[in-house]
TIZADO-149506 format. One record per atom (N, C-alpha, C): residue number from 1; y, x, z. Coordinates in pm, 1 decimal. Example, Ala and Ser with C-alpha at 12.3 -4.5 7.8 and 13.67 -1.06 7.14 Angstrom:
milum,py,px,pz
1,-569.0,1319.0,780.0
1,-450.0,1230.0,780.0
1,-330.0,1320.0,780.0
2,-225.0,1285.0,708.0
2,-106.0,1367.0,714.0
2,3.0,1290.0,787.0
***
This chain:
milum,py,px,pz
1,-660.2,-1834.4,-3000.7
1,-632.3,-1786.1,-2867.1
1,-634.6,-1633.6,-2868.1
2,-535.0,-1572.3,-2807.8
2,-526.9,-1427.2,-2802.0
2,-600.1,-1374.0,-2680.5
3,-654.3,-1257.1,-2696.7
3,-716.8,-1188.1,-2584.2
3,-630.0,-1069.0,-2547.3
4,-603.8,-1052.2,-2421.7
4,-521.2,-942.9,-2373.8
4,-600.5,-858.7,-2275.6
5,-563.9,-734.2,-2269.4
5,-616.9,-649.5,-2163.4
5,-558.0,-699.8,-2032.6
6,-636.2,-714.6,-1926.6
6,-582.6,-765.1,-1799.6
6,-464.9,-683.2,-1748.5
7,-470.9,-551.2,-1761.6
7,-361.0,-468.9,-1710.4
7,-234.8,-491.6,-1791.1
8,-246.6,-510.5,-1922.9
8,-129.8,-534.1,-2006.6
8,-68.1,-668.8,-1974.0
9,-151.8,-769.4,-1962.5
9,-101.7,-903.2,-1933.8
9,-35.0,-907.8,-1797.2
10,-95.5,-844.4,-1698.4
10,-40.9,-849.5,-1562.9
10,93.1,-778.4,-1553.9
11,106.8,-662.9,-1617.1
11,231.3,-587.7,-1603.7
11,340.7,-639.0,-1695.0
12,306.7,-722.7,-1792.5
12,410.4,-774.7,-1879.8
12,461.3,-910.8,-1833.9
13,407.2,-961.9,-1725.0
13,455.8,-1089.9,-1674.9
13,596.0,-1072.3,-1618.0
14,677.7,-1178.2,-1619.9
14,817.9,-1164.8,-1581.7
14,842.3,-1118.3,-1438.5
15,754.4,-1149.1,-1346.1
15,782.8,-1116.9,-1207.2
15,716.0,-991.9,-1155.0
16,666.4,-904.4,-1241.4
16,590.3,-788.4,-1193.5
16,673.1,-695.0,-1108.2
17,802.3,-694.3,-1125.3
17,886.5,-605.9,-1043.0
17,893.7,-653.9,-898.0
18,860.7,-779.5,-876.2
18,866.5,-836.4,-741.4
18,733.1,-830.2,-667.9
19,631.8,-772.6,-730.1
19,502.3,-760.3,-663.1
19,515.5,-668.8,-543.2
20,438.2,-691.6,-438.6
20,447.7,-606.1,-319.8
20,409.6,-461.6,-352.0
21,482.7,-370.0,-292.0
21,455.5,-227.3,-311.4
21,385.9,-172.9,-187.7
22,291.8,-81.9,-206.5
22,216.6,-30.4,-91.2
22,303.5,42.3,10.2
23,414.4,100.0,-33.3
23,500.0,172.8,60.9
23,592.4,80.4,138.0
24,634.2,-29.0,77.0
24,728.4,-120.2,143.2
24,659.9,-232.2,220.1
25,548.7,-282.0,166.5
25,478.5,-395.5,227.6
25,328.0,-372.3,217.2
26,272.1,-286.2,303.0
26,130.3,-252.9,288.7
26,36.3,-372.5,304.8
27,67.3,-464.5,394.9
27,-19.4,-581.3,412.9
27,-8.1,-674.7,292.8
28,112.3,-697.0,245.0
28,131.7,-779.9,126.3
28,64.6,-720.5,3.8
29,73.0,-588.3,-10.1
29,8.5,-521.1,-122.7
29,-143.5,-534.3,-114.5
30,-199.1,-511.8,3.3
30,-344.0,-523.1,20.8
30,-389.9,-666.2,-5.8
31,-313.5,-764.0,40.3
31,-346.6,-904.3,13.6
31,-343.0,-932.5,-136.2
32,-243.5,-878.9,-204.2
32,-228.9,-898.2,-348.1
32,-345.6,-836.9,-424.1
33,-383.0,-716.0,-388.2
33,-492.4,-645.7,-456.2
33,-624.3,-721.0,-441.1
34,-646.4,-780.0,-324.0
34,-773.3,-848.4,-298.3
34,-763.9,-999.6,-317.3
35,-654.1,-1046.9,-377.2
35,-636.0,-1188.5,-411.3
35,-648.5,-1280.2,-290.1
36,-582.3,-1242.6,-181.6
36,-576.1,-1325.7,-61.9
36,-430.0,-1362.6,-36.5
37,-404.7,-1478.2,21.4
37,-268.2,-1508.3,63.9
37,-223.6,-1407.3,170.1
38,-94.9,-1379.0,171.6
38,-43.1,-1279.8,265.4
38,-68.7,-1320.5,409.8
39,-58.1,-1450.5,438.1
39,-74.4,-1493.9,577.2
39,-217.4,-1469.7,625.5
40,-315.7,-1478.7,537.2
40,-453.6,-1450.0,577.3
40,-470.1,-1301.5,604.9
41,-413.4,-1218.4,517.4
41,-420.8,-1073.7,539.7
41,-351.2,-1036.1,670.1
42,-238.5,-1101.1,699.2
42,-166.9,-1073.2,823.8
42,-249.5,-1117.3,944.5
43,-315.5,-1232.2,934.1
43,-400.0,-1279.9,1044.5
43,-517.6,-1185.7,1068.2
44,-578.9,-1137.0,960.8
44,-687.3,-1039.8,975.1
44,-636.0,-910.9,1038.2
45,-519.6,-865.0,994.1
45,-462.2,-741.3,1049.6
45,-431.9,-758.3,1197.9
46,-379.1,-874.9,1236.0
46,-351.9,-900.9,1377.8
46,-481.3,-904.2,1458.7
47,-586.0,-963.6,1401.5
47,-714.1,-971.1,1471.8
47,-779.0,-833.3,1485.4
48,-759.3,-747.5,1385.4
48,-816.3,-613.1,1391.8
48,-745.6,-525.7,1494.6
49,-618.4,-553.2,1517.6
49,-541.9,-474.5,1614.9
49,-532.7,-328.8,1574.4
50,-572.1,-238.1,1664.4
50,-561.4,-95.8,1633.9
50,-649.1,-52.3,1516.0
51,-748.3,-130.8,1482.2
51,-836.4,-96.8,1370.2
51,-784.2,-154.2,1239.0
52,-653.3,-176.7,1228.8
52,-595.0,-237.9,1109.3
52,-615.5,-153.5,984.6
53,-656.1,-28.1,1000.4
53,-687.5,54.9,884.9
53,-808.4,4.1,808.5
54,-885.0,-83.6,869.3
54,-1003.8,-140.3,806.2
54,-973.0,-268.8,729.3
55,-845.6,-304.4,718.4
55,-807.5,-429.0,651.9
55,-852.7,-431.3,506.7
56,-839.4,-319.6,437.1
56,-878.9,-312.7,296.7
56,-1027.8,-344.3,281.1
57,-1109.8,-283.4,363.8
57,-1254.6,-307.2,357.3
57,-1288.3,-450.8,396.6
58,-1217.0,-506.2,494.5
58,-1242.3,-643.3,538.7
58,-1211.4,-743.1,427.8
59,-1096.4,-727.9,361.9
59,-1060.7,-819.9,254.4
59,-1154.3,-803.7,134.6
60,-1198.3,-681.7,108.3
60,-1292.9,-659.7,-1.7
60,-1426.0,-728.7,27.7
61,-1473.1,-717.3,151.0
61,-1600.2,-782.3,184.9
61,-1585.4,-934.0,190.4
62,-1466.3,-983.0,221.5
62,-1442.3,-1127.1,223.6
62,-1447.3,-1185.5,82.5
63,-1425.8,-1102.2,-19.0
63,-1430.6,-1147.4,-158.3
63,-1571.7,-1153.0,-214.2
64,-1668.2,-1093.5,-146.5
64,-1803.9,-1089.1,-199.6
64,-1867.1,-1227.8,-199.9
65,-1948.4,-1251.2,-300.0
65,-2018.2,-1379.1,-312.3
65,-2127.3,-1387.5,-205.7
66,-2133.2,-1496.5,-130.7
66,-2237.2,-1508.0,-27.9
66,-2374.7,-1532.3,-90.7
67,-2478.8,-1497.1,-17.5
67,-2614.2,-1525.4,-62.6
67,-2642.0,-1674.3,-46.2
68,-2717.5,-1729.4,-138.0
68,-2755.0,-1870.4,-129.7
68,-2884.0,-1880.0,-48.9
69,-2880.3,-1957.1,58.3
69,-2998.3,-1974.9,142.1
69,-3063.3,-2111.3,121.3
70,-2987.2,-2206.5,74.3
70,-3038.7,-2340.9,52.9
70,-2972.2,-2395.6,-72.4
71,-3049.7,-2447.6,-161.3
71,-2995.1,-2502.7,-284.8
71,-3055.7,-2640.6,-308.2
72,-2972.6,-2735.1,-348.5
72,-3021.0,-2869.1,-381.0
72,-3077.1,-2866.9,-522.3
73,-3198.5,-2916.2,-537.0
73,-3261.6,-2920.0,-668.2
73,-3267.0,-3064.4,-715.0
74,-3238.7,-3086.6,-841.0
74,-3243.0,-3224.3,-891.7
74,-3386.4,-3276.5,-895.0
75,-3399.3,-3408.0,-877.6
75,-3532.0,-3470.1,-885.1
75,-3575.8,-3477.7,-1030.4
76,-3703.0,-3462.2,-1050.9
76,-3757.2,-3469.6,-1188.5
76,-3821.1,-3603.0,-1213.2
***
């Protein structure tokens, strides 16, 4: 199995030219960067309204792992 640098592998894929660009599709680009579907990023942007400049921070915080408050432990 070969190991590739993530940036090399990502930019050498066949469809990289079709990735959203920040100047043409800012919401699509932000969704792509934070690994969210575009429709979710659009829904967040619509909900933020005039504060849509905070979309990047919102999607970044949505990616964070939640704290575990309750965990099931196996019986011994």
